[in-house]
N, C-alpha and C positions, 0 to 999 in steps of 0.2 A: 483620049483615055485618061482616066484619073490616075494620079500618082500619089504614092504614100510618102509622107514626109516624116522625118525624124528630127530629134533635138539637135543633132550634130550637123545637119545640112545647112547650107548657106542660103538664106532667104532674102538677100539684098536686092535681087533682081525681080522680086514678085510685086513690087509696087508699094506705095505708101499705105494703102488700105489693107494690106495683108498683116494678120496677127497670128502669132505663134502660141499655141496652147501647150503648156508643159505636160509631158507624159508622166503625171504623178497620180498616185492612187489616193492622194489626200482630197478631202472634200470639205465643203463648208456647209454646215447644217442649216445655216440661215438662208441658203438659196431655196427658191421656190420649187425648182424642178427636182430637188433631191427628195427621195422617199426612202425611208428606212425599210429594209427587207422584213417582211412579216414572217416571223419564225413560228407563228401559231399554226400556219398551214403546212409546215414541214415536220413530219413526225421524227425524222432522223435528228433534227436539231432540238426539238422540244423535249424529247425523252431524256437526253443527258442533262439538260438544264434542270428538269424536275428531280432527277436522281441526285444531282449536286445539292439541290435545296433540301431534300429529305435527309441527306447525310449531314448537312450542316445543322439541321434541326435536331437530329439525334445526338450530335456532339454537344449541342447546347443543353439538351435535356439530360445528359449524363450526370450521375450524382458525383458530388465532389469526393475526393479520396478521404478515407477514414483516417483521422489523426489519433494515433494511439498514445496512451499515456507514456511518459518517459520510463516509468517504473516497469510497465509491461514490456516495452522494448528492451530494457536492460535485462529482464528475466529471460526473454526469448533469445537474446544474443548469448546470454550465459549458458542456456540449455544447448544452443547450437555448438558453442565451443566445447561443451562437455561431451555431447552425444556424437558429434561428427567423427572423432577418432574411433569411437566404439562402432559406429555404422561402417566406417571404412574397414575396420578389422573383420566385422561380421560378414560383410558382403565381398570380401576378398576371395579370390579363387582358392587360395590355400586354406582359408577358414572353411569354406564350403566343402572342400574335400575332407578336411578333418571332421567336420560335422557329419558328413555321410558315413565316414568310417566309424565314428562313435555311435551313430544311430544303428548301424549294422551290428556292432558289437553288443549294444544294449538289447536289441531285438533277439539276437542269438542267445544271449544269457538268459533273458526272460523265457524264451522258448524252451531252453534246456531245463531250467528250474521247474517250469510248469509241467513239462512232460515227465520229469523225474517224480514230482509229487503225484501226478496222475498214475504213473506206473506203480508207485508204492501203494497208493490207495487201492488200486485194482488188485494188487498182490495181497494186500491185507484182507480185503473182502473175500477173496478166493481161498486164502490159506487159513484164516481164523474162522472157525465155525460158529454157529449160534451158541451163545454161552449157556443159556438155560432153556429147558423145555418144561414149562409148568402147566399141567392140565388138571382140571377138576375131576373128582371121582364121585360118581353117583351110585351109592350102594343100593342093591336090590335085596329087599327083605322078604323072606317066605318062612312058612312054618317048618319045613323039612330041610331047608338048606341054609348054609351060613351066608351072611351078607357078602355079596360080591359086586365089584364094579369093574367095567371094561373101559379102557382108555385108549384112544387112538392119537398117536403123536403127529403133530403138524410141523411142516417145514417147507422150504422152497421146492424140494422134490418130494412129493407124497410117497413115491415108491421107496425112498431112502431118506427119511427126515433127519436121521443122525449122520454125522460125518464118519466115514470109514476110517479105521485105524486110529480112532480118537478114544481116549479113556473117559468114562463117565461115572459119576456117583449118583446112585438112585436112592431116593428117600421119600417117605410119606409123612405129610403133615396133617394132624387131626386136631380139630377144634371141638372140644367136648365141654359140657357144663360140669361144674363142681357140685354135682348132686350126690345124694346118699347112695343111689344105685351104682354110680360109677366108682365111688370110694369103696363100697362094699364088694365090687366086682374084683378088685385087686389086679393081678397081672392078666394080660390078654395077649394074643399073638396076632401079628400082622404078616400076611403072606403075600408075596409078589411073584408073578411069572411074566417074563418077557417073551413075546411071541413074534413070529414072522408073519408075512402076508397070508400064508395058507394055514395059520394057526399052530405051527410047530413051536413047541416050547424050547427056547434056546438055553435059558438059565432061570432058576427060581431060588428064592431065599425067604426065610422066616425069621423074624426078630420079635422079642417080647417088648411090651410097653406097659406103663402104669402111670396113674395120676400122681402128682406130687402130694404127699401126705399133708393134711391139715387137721389139727384137732378141732373139737367143737368150740373150745374157747377162742382159738385163733380165727376160726371162721366167723364167730360172733363179733370179735373186735374188728375184723376186716370189713364186715358189713356196716358196722357203726361208723368206721372211719370214712367209708365211701357211701354214706347214706344218701347225701344229696345227688351225686353223680348217678347212683343207681336209680333214684326216683325219676330223675330227668331222662335217663336213657343214654347218658354219655359213656357208661361202662356197664359191664355185666359180670356175673360170677361164672367164669370159665377159665380153661387152661388150654394152651397150645402144646401139643405133643409132637416132637420131631423124631421119627424112627428111621435111622439109617439102615438100609436093607442091602445095598450092593456098593462096592467100592472098586474103582479102577476097572470097570467093565468096558472092554474094548469092542466096538461094533465092527463086524466083518462085512466086507463088500459082497461076499458071496451069499451071506444070509443076513440081510439087514433087519433091524428091529423096527417094527411099525406099530405094535400094540403092546398093551400091558394089562394084566388081570390082577386085581388086589382083593384079598379075602381077609375078613376079620374072623377070629376064632370064637367069638360070642356075639349072639344077636341081642344080648341085653345091654351092650355098650351104647350109650346115647351119644350121638354125634351131631354137631351143628353142620359142619362141612369138612371136606377132606380134599387134599391135593396131592398129586405125585409130581416130584421134581427130578429131572434128569439134568445134572449140572456137569458141564465139561471140566475135566481136570487137566489143565494145560501143563505141558512139560516141554523142556528143551526150548527151541526157538519160539514156539507159540507162547510159552510162558513169558518170555521177555517182550515179545511183541504186544502182548495184552497188558502186562503189568508195568512195563517200562516203555510206554508208547512213544514219548518224545525222543528219548535217546536212540531207540531203534529206528524211528522215522528219519532222524538226521543221518544216521549211519547208512541206511539203505538209499536215501536220496543222494548222498555223496557217491555211493557205489554206482547208482544209475547214471549220475552226472559224468563220472569217469568213463563209463561205457559209451555214453552218447558222445563225449568228446573224442574218443578213439574213432568211432564211426564217422563223426563229422570231419576229423582230420583225413580219413581215407577218402571221403567224398570231396574234400577240398583238393586233394592231390589229383583226383580223377577228372573232375570237370569244373570245380569252383574257381581254381586259379586262372583258368582261361577267361572266365566271365569277368573276374576282377581286373585283369589286364585290359580288357575291352573298355571297362568303365574308366580306368585311368587314362586310356587314350582319348576317350570322349572328353573328359575334363581338361586334358592338356590341349586339345583342339579349341575348346571354348576359351581357355586362357590365352592362347595365341591370338584368337580373334579379338579379344578385348584389349590386348596390349598393342596390336598393330596400329590402331588410330592414334594412340598416344605417341608411339614412335614416329608416325608420319607427321604429326604436329610439331614434334621436336625437330625433325629434320627440316621442315619448311621454315620454322623460325630461325634455325641456324643458317639456312640458306639465305634468308632475307637479311640477316645480320651481316653475312659475308658480302652480299651485294652492296649494302650500305657502306661497308668499309672500303670496298673497291671504288665506289663512287667518290667517297671522300678523298681517296688517294688520287683519283683522276682530277678532281678539282684542285688539289694542291699542285699537281704537275702543271695544270693549265695556268695557274697563277704564277708559277715560276717561269713558264715560257713567256707569258705576257711581259713580265719584268725584263 
């Protein structure tokens, strides 16, 4: 049987022709019998070598680092030194909590002011009626009747165009030519009747009117002074007559005024056009709201703001305080989470420093014992 030999065995009794080959993994490449292992046929060996080569090539192909100018670096470092404390303050948990509180206060303030302004605007539109109702009058002329014109008032509510319990002044405006017929006519009467939807006359009034007197000489001089504008058509020989017929007429909700009938006492009166005006006569609070708009707006907005603050305080006591406490607890939990890693690092560093001190003490003691 064959026997396995090792380097530690005694080979003196094997004869002079016996040779010992050392058990070493070293080899001589010059030997003929040696053949390098072919790694091309082994995929497990070839793939890592190719991967190493590609990584080396990529590292060689990497661009060199950009060398910034010293002035740019100095500016960047200066900005870092300036902005780093600001960023630390801005992103601190206490700052974020204060920012959230400020944001909530700003939003609530803007909301209160906006709702106060909207409330006052709505109240103004509902409380202040339409200032003036001006409607044209179209007189109807006939041989046996006086000139009459019917007018229907318009408004948001056709059934009640005028505001109830509001005083109105009713007047008629006539645009007449300064002709000889109108001057010779002298005084004439203007009659008005205010009617309901079914035609019932609620109130009526008659007032006299007349053209402003002008002598022939005055009229000739007036025409000469305005010769060119008269020829071009920029002006005309006419007068505007305003006849006040009713004052402080209060409209009643039970019998609202919807129509008016205007009658002239003479059909000889020459008229270019005519209008009836129903002007609201504001008194009391409506007077100040219409004629002192800015001051009353400020006062009412402050009043609405106080009312909203009272209701907001009640809502805060009912359910807002609990919500705010939950938000504070959430921020406190986030602050604890952010501060725990810092405390952990401080503890580990302190622990390491204590271990180093202990090791130094042990070394000193060993040195003393060796001596």
